[in-house]
Residue, then its C-alpha position, 0 to 999 in steps of 0.5 A: m600565512s593566514g590562509r593557504p599558501i596558494q589561492i586562485e580565484k576566478v582566473s581567466y587568461f587570453y593571449g593575442r588581440g582582436e580575431l587573433r585573441k584566444q582565451i587559455l584559462f577560463d575562470v579557474s579557482t583553486e586553493i593549495d594547502a602547505g605541503e600539498i602536491v598538485i599535478l596538473t594534467g592536459p593536453s599541450g596548449s591548455g594552460k598549464t605553463t600559463l597558470l604555473t607562471l601566474i602562480g610564479a609571479l612571472r606573468s601578470c594576472q588579467e582576470g580574477v585574483v591570484r594570491v601566493m603566500d598572503n600576497n594578492l599578486s594583482s595590486v602588490s608592488e613590483r618589489a612585493l613581487v620579487k619578495v614573492r619570487r625569492k620564495i619560489g623554486y622554479i622548474f622550468q620545461q627547458h633548463n634555461l641554464l646560461e651557457s657561459l657560466s659553469v654548473a656551480q655557477n648556474v646554481q649559484l645565481a638562484l642564491e644571488l637572486t634571493g637577496e641574501r647579504s651573506r654568502r657564508g656557506w653558499n659552496e657547501r649548499i651547492e655542492n650539497v644540492l648537486e650531489h642531491v640530483g647526482m651531478a656533483e661531479h659535473m660541478y665545473k663543467m659548462p652547460g654545453q659539456l652535459s646531456g639534456g637530462q643533465k642540464q635538467r638536473i641542473g635546472i632542478a638543483r637551481a630551484l632547490v638550492h635556496h630552499p623555497s617555500i614553494i616549488l613550481a615545477d613544469e614538466p620537470t622530468a621531461s629530458l630525464d631517463 
């Protein structure tokens, strides 16, 4: 990478159309260095999640420029966006677990989405990350058998299992004790 991993220049974002159109981000600019931890604070509805989803290539930029790992997310192909997304661990406000999959299978999804061809070592990686978040003993349970805090820990494990270059966490501890 030639520059900072995250560069945001004059980003504005709007929801709705016509009379219902509401601006949520106003000319936001910042740069985030490698290894830097940034905490966004603000009231509900102030655009924190919107900004994270723009950085995470989960939403398209309307005005301004978002660069992540030297990729201008406004002007790259869908294929390039997928490559960027594969390098990001995203911890959602809601755990977003698939109820029909076990804990281990939910974590494994992140590995499958990375595009890795070799599955060698996946089970060990899944066990290790679940152990780190205190959920190894729940590996074969279904999400419906877990508390909200436990589900959030699984969401954290899923975001970390593929060793991402960037971690974006949207209220990652809201459900935890």
